Structure formats: C-alpha cells, structure tokens
C-alpha positions in Angstrom: 94.7 112.6 115.1 94.1 115.6 113.1 95.5 117.7 115.9 98.7 115.8 115.6 101.2 117.9 113.6 104.5 116.5 112.1 107.7 117.4 113.6 110.9 117.5 111.7 111.4 117.4 108.1 112.6 113.8 107.5 110.0 113.8 104.7 111.5 116.7 102.7 115.0 115.6 103.5 113.8 112.4 101.6 113.3 114.6 98.7 116.2 116.4 98.8 118.5 113.3 98.9 117.0 112.2 95.6 116.6 115.1 93.9 113.1 114.8 93.2 111.7 118.1 92.1 107.8 119.3 91.5 106.4 118.3 94.7 103.7 120.3 97.0 102.6 119.8 100.3 99.5 120.9 102.2 97.3 120.9 99.3 93.6 120.5 99.5 93.1 117.0 97.7 90.9 114.0 98.8 92.7 112.4 101.5 95.1 115.0 102.1 98.2 113.6 100.7 101.6 114.1 102.4 103.3 115.3 99.1 101.6 115.9 95.4 103.3 115.9 92.0 100.3 117.7 90.2 102.0 117.0 86.7 102.4 113.5 87.2 99.2 113.2 89.1 101.0 111.5 92.0 100.0 111.5 95.4 102.4 110.2 98.2 100.9 109.4 101.4 103.3 109.0 104.6 101.2 106.7 106.9 102.2 106.3 110.7 102.4 102.7 111.9 100.1 102.8 114.7 97.4 105.3 113.4 97.3 103.2 110.0 97.4 99.8 111.6 100.9 98.6 109.7 101.1 95.0 109.0 104.7 95.0 110.2 104.6 97.4 113.4 100.9 98.2 114.2 100.0 97.0 117.6 96.8 96.8 118.8 96.3 99.1 121.9 96.0 97.4 125.0 93.8 99.7 127.0 90.9 101.1 125.6 90.4 98.4 122.8 86.8 99.4 122.3 87.8 102.7 121.0 90.9 102.1 119.0 89.9 98.6 117.3 87.1 100.2 115.3 89.3 103.4 114.9 92.0 101.7 113.4 89.4 99.7 110.9 88.0 103.0 109.9 91.3 104.5 109.1 92.0 101.4 106.8 88.6 101.7 105.3 89.2 105.3 104.6 92.7 104.9 103.2 91.2 102.3 100.9 88.4 104.5 99.6 90.6 107.7 99.1 93.1 105.3 97.1 90.5 103.9 95.0 88.8 107.7 94.2 92.3 109.0 93.3 93.1 105.9 91.1 89.6 106.3 89.3 90.3 109.9 88.9 93.5 108.8 86.9 95.9 109.3 89.7 98.7 107.3 90.9 99.1 106.6 94.9 102.0 105.7 96.6 101.5 104.8 100.4 104.9 104.6 102.7 104.9 103.4 105.9 106.5 105.3 108.7 109.1 102.4 108.9 110.0 102.7 105.5 111.6 106.2 105.8 114.3 104.4 107.5 115.4 103.5 104.0 115.2 106.9 102.3 116.7 105.6 98.9 114.4 102.9 98.4 111.4 105.4 99.1 113.0 107.8 96.8 113.3 105.1 94.1 109.6 104.3 94.3 108.6 107.8 93.9 111.3 108.3 90.9 109.8 105.1 89.1 106.2 106.5 89.7 107.2 110.0 88.1 108.9 108.3 85.1 105.8 106.6 84.1 104.1 107.9 80.9 101.0 109.7 81.6 98.4 111.7 79.5 97.9 114.8 81.1 94.8 115.8 78.7 92.9 112.6 79.5 93.4 112.7 83.2 93.5 116.4 84.2 89.9 116.9 84.4 89.1 114.2 86.5 92.2 114.7 89.0 91.3 118.3 89.5 87.8 117.6 90.6 88.8 115.9 93.7 90.7 119.1 94.8 
C-alpha cells in the first residue's frame, strides 16, 4: 500500500473551498498524516475505505482472505496506535474516510472547528515535535 500514490487533488480542493490556511503535506510525522497544521497541533488523515476497513464501505476481499483479513486488522490497530501517540503528545487527530470527501463542506467544518479550539503552544510544543 505504500507504493500507492494519490491521484488528483481533491483533498487540496477541499482546503481551497473552505479557505483553510496553514496546512502542510508530506511532513515526516508519526503515521504520515495527509495534512498537518503545526501551529494548532492538528493531524488530518484521509483513510481509504478499503485499505482501512471502513465500517460503511469496507468490504472483505473474496480472494486471498488469509492475507487481507489480518492486513486490514493490522491497519486498524496501527491507526489506533498512531492516534493515541499523537493525542498523548498533545495533538489533535482527525480521521476522514474517503467517502467523507463527497461532502467537502462537512469535512471543512470539522477541520475548522478543530483549528478554532484553544491550545497552549508552550505546554504541548515539545511533546508534539518529538514525534517528528
């Protein structure tokens, strides 16, 4: 799955539509978030419905189940571990599903709400930076 590269720029169009500023992509942070807002200590992940076993659209592969079922379980476990690590470092984690991008206003509102939350840079800065 690491070899799969994104196509198009639907996620960046989401940012433009909502006038969300201050994000970065392709930063080396635990879990490799799709978008990072350093100042707000916010990591946004956009998870694919199949690869991360979406409860709404995820489907169990009919072929090679011996490979895919453990793989999807490990992906879910890794996602949970990354979320716990980033939160324990004082960060906020938002996970959007691939199907959530069909309603960009809703996604943008969720990100905007998280960006408006008060945070203390001094208290969480060092812990969050250690995860990079």
